[in-house]
C-alpha positions in Angstrom: 34.6 59.7 38.7 32.2 58.7 36.0 29.3 61.0 35.1 26.0 59.3 35.7 24.6 60.4 32.3 27.7 58.9 30.5 27.3 55.7 32.4 23.6 55.3 31.6 24.1 56.3 27.9 27.1 54.0 27.6 25.2 51.1 29.1 22.2 51.7 26.8 24.4 52.1 23.7 26.4 48.9 24.6 23.2 46.9 25.1 21.8 48.1 21.8 25.0 47.2 20.0 25.1 43.8 21.7 21.5 43.1 20.7 22.1 44.0 17.0 25.3 41.9 16.8 24.9 38.7 14.7 24.7 35.5 16.7 26.1 32.1 16.0 23.8 29.0 16.2 25.0 27.8 19.6 24.8 31.2 21.2 21.5 31.9 19.4 19.7 29.1 21.2 20.6 30.4 24.7 19.8 33.9 23.6 16.3 32.9 22.5 15.7 31.4 25.9 17.0 34.6 27.5 14.7 36.7 25.2 11.7 34.6 26.2 12.6 34.9 29.9 13.0 38.7 29.5 9.6 38.9 27.8 8.1 37.1 30.8 9.8 39.5 33.2 8.5 42.5 31.2 5.0 41.1 31.2 5.1 40.5 35.0 6.3 44.0 35.6 3.5 45.4 33.4 1.0 43.4 35.3 2.2 44.7 38.6 2.2 48.3 37.2 -1.3 47.9 35.9 -2.5 46.6 39.3 -0.9 49.4 41.2 -2.4 51.9 38.8 -5.9 50.4 39.2 -5.8 50.8 42.9 -5.7 54.6 42.7 -8.3 55.0 39.9 -11.5 53.5 41.5 -11.9 51.4 38.4 -14.8 49.4 40.0 -17.1 52.4 40.1 -15.8 54.3 37.0 -18.9 53.7 34.9 -21.3 54.7 37.7 -19.2 57.8 38.4 -19.4 58.8 34.7 -23.2 58.7 34.9 -23.0 60.8 38.1 -20.9 63.4 36.3 -23.3 63.5 33.3 -26.3 64.0 35.5 -24.4 66.6 37.6 -23.5 68.7 34.6 -27.1 68.6 33.3 -28.9 69.2 36.6 -26.4 70.7 39.0 -26.8 67.8 41.5 -26.2 64.1 41.9 -29.0 61.8 40.8 -31.3 60.2 43.3 -31.1 56.8 41.6 -29.1 54.9 39.0 -29.9 51.4 37.8 -27.0 48.9 37.2 -26.5 45.3 36.3 -25.4 42.6 38.7 -21.7 42.8 38.0 -21.6 46.6 38.4 -23.6 46.4 41.7 -21.2 43.9 43.1 -18.3 46.1 42.1 -19.8 49.0 43.9 -20.3 46.7 47.0 -16.6 45.5 46.7 -15.5 49.1 46.4 -17.2 49.9 49.7 -15.5 46.9 51.3 -12.0 47.6 49.9 -12.0 51.2 51.0 -13.9 50.5 54.3 -16.8 52.8 53.5 -20.1 52.4 55.3 -22.4 50.0 53.5 -26.1 51.0 53.4 -28.1 48.2 51.8 -31.8 48.3 51.1 -34.7 47.1 48.9 -37.1 48.9 46.6 -40.8 48.2 46.9 -40.3 45.9 43.8 -37.8 43.9 45.9 -34.6 45.1 44.1 -31.4 45.4 46.1 -30.0 48.9 46.6 -26.7 50.3 47.9 -26.0 54.0 48.6 -22.9 55.4 46.8 -22.2 58.9 47.7 -25.6 60.5 47.7 -27.1 58.2 45.1 -29.0 55.0 45.5 -27.6 52.3 43.2 -30.4 49.9 42.2 -29.5 46.4 41.1 -31.4 45.3 37.9 -31.2 41.5 37.5 -33.1 41.8 34.3 -30.4 43.9 32.7 -27.0 42.8 31.3 -24.4 42.4 34.0 -22.4 45.5 33.0 -25.4 47.8 32.5 -25.3 51.3 33.9 -28.4 53.5 33.3 -28.6 57.3 33.2 -29.2 58.8 36.6 -32.7 59.8 37.5 -34.7 61.5 40.3 -37.6 60.3 42.3 
């Protein structure tokens, strides 16, 4: 019976030695294609890994949540309002849809769209840059 550690280490060592061995020109051409294909596979695996990681991090609302935490540390409560740009507002909306959270939309007296995230009203500011996130504030 072969020890698992010996098998893995032997395979890794054999692969490293094979990779460092000199290549002749005919074998080198096929090895280059193989290297490019391997890079494509590695890139695809990284893409899948990043996508899976993003699903558990709530990346859509990360900027808004950071402002919530800042306000919470300073005031001991969540802010009543936070202003955001159009892209951030849509990401908050998409987060609600993705995680099947209740969507509470509204309008301010000035006609700005709002959505409630946790206990805070997120106000869309079309006059701000698309990725804008303001500091939280109270009424």
